[in-house]
C-alpha positions, -999 to 999 in steps of 0.1 A, spaced: -316 837 -6 -280 847 -9 -257 833 -35 -226 816 -22 -196 837 -27 -176 823 -57 -140 815 -51 -119 835 -76 -98 813 -99 -61 811 -91 -41 836 -112 -19 820 -139 17 816 -127 41 842 -137 64 835 -167 94 830 -144 75 804 -123 63 783 -152 82 751 -158 104 752 -189 89 736 -219 112 712 -238 122 724 -272 111 703 -302 147 696 -312 161 688 -278 170 652 -271 171 635 -238 207 647 -233 205 682 -249 235 700 -235 255 732 -237 281 715 -258 256 702 -285 248 665 -285 257 647 -317 249 612 -329 271 593 -354 251 578 -383 248 540 -385 280 524 -397 260 503 -422 246 534 -438 281 549 -440 294 518 -457 265 516 -482 272 553 -490 309 548 -495 310 514 -513 298 526 -547 323 554 -546 351 530 -536 343 507 -565 340 536 -590 371 555 -578 395 528 -568 387 493 -581 373 501 -615 401 524 -626 427 498 -617 409 471 -636 404 493 -666 441 504 -667 454 469 -662 432 454 -689 441 481 -714 478 477 -705 477 440 -712 457 443 -744 468 477 -758 501 486 -742 510 517 -722 495 543 -745 463 524 -747 461 521 -709 467 558 -706 439 566 -730 416 541 -712 423 558 -679 415 592 -692 384 579 -710 371 563 -678 372 596 -659 356 616 -687 331 589 -692 320 592 -656 316 629 -661 295 625 -693 273 598 -676 264 622 -648 258 651 -671 236 631 -695 215 618 -665 211 653 -652 232 647 -620 255 673 -606 291 668 -615 312 672 -583 340 697 -585 365 671 -571 357 649 -601 365 677 -625 398 683 -607 406 646 -609 399 646 -646 424 675 -651 450 657 -629 446 624 -648 449 642 -681 482 659 -671 496 626 -657 487 607 -689 503 634 -711 535 633 -691 536 595 -690 530 593 -727 558 619 -734 583 600 -713 570 565 -722 570 556 -685 542 542 -664 563 551 -634 557 588 -641 520 582 -643 518 566 -608 546 587 -591 526 619 -592 496 608 -570 521 592 -546 539 625 -541 505 641 -536 498 616 -509 531 625 -492 521 662 -491 487 653 -476 504 631 -450 528 660 -440 498 683 -438 481 660 -413 513 658 -393 519 696 -393 484 704 -381 490 685 -348 516 708 -332 498 738 -346 467 727 -326 445 730 -357 439 693 -366 432 687 -403 409 658 -394 385 682 -377 383 704 -407 376 674 -430 350 661 -406 332 695 -406 332 695 -444 317 659 -446 291 659 -418 269 686 -401 286 685 -367 276 712 -343 302 738 -336 296 736 -298 304 699 -300 336 705 -319 348 731 -293 347 705 -266 382 698 -253 379 660 -255 367 662 -291 396 685 -300 421 661 -284 404 632 -304 409 650 -337 445 657 -328 451 620 -323 432 611 -355 452 636 -375 484 619 -363 470 585 -371 461 595 -407 495 610 -411 511 577 -403 486 557 -425 493 579 -455 530 579 -450 530 541 -449 510 543 -481 537 564 -497 566 541 -485 548 509 -498 538 526 -531 574 539 -538 590 506 -530 566 486 -552 567 512 -580 605 510 -583 610 473 -575 580 454 -589 562 452 -622 533 475 -630 509 446 -627 522 437 -592 521 474 -583 485 478 -594 469 449 -576 491 443 -546 496 479 -538 459 486 -542 450 457 -518 476 468 -492 466 505 -494 429 496 -491 437 474 -461 456 503 -444 428 526 -452 402 502 -437 422 499 -405 425 537 -403 387 541 -409 379 514 -383 401 530 -356 387 564 -364 351 553 -362 357 533 -330 375 563 -314 348 587 -325 320 566 -311 340 563 -278 345 600 -277 308 606 -283 298 583 -254 320 603 -230 310 637 -242 272 630 -245 272 614 -210 289 644 -192 258 665 -187 239 635 -172 266 632 -146 269 669 -140 232 674 -137 224 645 -114 211 655 -80 236 655 -52 231 630 -24 
């Protein structure tokens, strides 16, 4: 009795014929320009709020309270002590001390020494205002040069893919945002200088802080809204380009 001839198994498909396997990190819209997702706004706010309280609200409250109770020299000492106290707190708890905080400590120390030597609170607050003016002009100058400063800062603060940043729509967005922040910071300078030379130090501290914080909040809100809008357009482009033609 003859055995039935066995049908040979089909050979495995060649490597070029195998369907591509999705990579582990690829999302539903993985593209040549590098898809990117913005973190949740709530998470960003929770991350920024403690730093805003520590770096903006608390120093104003400490300086103003010491100014009322101890006078100008006492307020200057309290301002310097606040910054170095923050450094000591981080060091004793084993936390890393940011380099920017160390630079801020040096800056506050120099400002306090100059203000004490001239017996003028105006000197203490004038220096950071002039620094803000320089930053504003830097944002503005980066626009016609085609090297938006906002893009560099975004790269330093978030792990944004290079391919995403090279997209023309993204580049144009950062040019507009650099111009926006130039105007926000310049308005900050104008308001600060007017209040510094026309109002009391108490009015300057509280009203200027509130106005500047409001301007900053508007700038952040417009920036986040614009970036989310830019993300939607850029991440949707491959879906349209890759759709089957009719």
